[in-house]
C-alpha angles and dihedrals in degrees: 000000000000090000091051091051089050092055091048089051089050089053089057101216092198089070096056100078089057092048095055095042092091092049092050092050098042095043094046093051090044092053091045090053090051092047093051088061088061127078111276125228098188121102116255093242097050115120118252088234088069097041100069118138111231090179089092088073090057095054115107090207090061095051092044090052089050091050093047092050091049087051093053091047094048090047089050091049093049091048092048091050089049098043097045091042097055091043094050095241096129095048093102104017121145101217131073119325119274119220103221094043090049094048095237091117117031120229089245091053092047091049090054088049090053092051093050093046091049093052093046091048093048089050093051092045091050091054089048094051091048093050091048100045108013122193093306097070102049097156093055091046088051092051095048093045090055089047089055091052090048091052091051091049092047090050091054099038095055092091106352122095135015093286095050105156093212088068092053103053099261098108093099094057092051093047091050093049100042101034094038121023099024095038098049100032093041092051092045089051093051089067103033103030086218139069133237119215092222091055088075088073099065088037089058090047094056091043093052094046089050091050088051089058089052090047090053089051091050092047091050091051100038095117097047092041093051091048093058099037099256097150103200119170088260091053090049099045104028136240096284091055092044090056092054090045090052091054091053091050094053099038096044090046091054091046091053092052093048093046090055092054091046092053097044106036143035101196114104093213089068086076095063091102086074089088087078087065094066095080089045091055091047088049090055090053090049093049093049092050097043119117098174113052093195088068091063092084095100089052092068091066091046094055095040093051091043090056090049090050091048091052092049095047095040091051092048095050096045 
């Protein structure tokens, strides 16, 4: 039982809501776009709050996308635990305990867990790709399969190996690309087989909020990261720069979401998702006032869950 709890802890369940936020948003808007092309049965004066489409929850493609994304996230968490553990980065960290660094799970066991998780994730993603595109759209299947391989490689290379990009300050870029653009636009494309130029806006929002979570993590760990040569962007630029950077991530992410709604819809009730921004604004205030970075650990959950709430509400209202 203790070993099972250790593996669950290594999977870091609290990171999963953030990881699936982009899929929920992109898939829901993609399904909505497909449904809008079909004849409607609702009365013209019916409120949008009563016209939501629960059918998305019954779509196998949606759940396969969720499972594949969870697989990528768990693989990334295992790889992060392994990479930081064998390099000694987690020896004096301030956040939750890591399994390899603590000796609860050995590096060999964690590596085996990474391999198994990667294989399962690749299998689920392959089924997803086949169901979405079938045999008739080989080129699209080929592209998405290679994106899957790239996502698996990115999940592992964040902290594993001598060229780990998380140790060179590039983690923010990859989080923005994979959690934001690829997650939202890829999920949207699975349903529509096309892309809308305005869909980039909510995709950017999710990507920036996800990067904000990483930035909080790096601000919290600035001392321990600097001590072991993990040159995150926070270590390179300093805490004052990181605070200003954090403000840009949050505020620009909010602006992109509001701009999408302004361009696509006229009804004021479409903006009700903005309630999810309240915790984000409170987080910015906390970050600006913070004097001890190690106390920012609880803020990670606040931003991650706010992003998840934003994805749910935005999807529901659009």
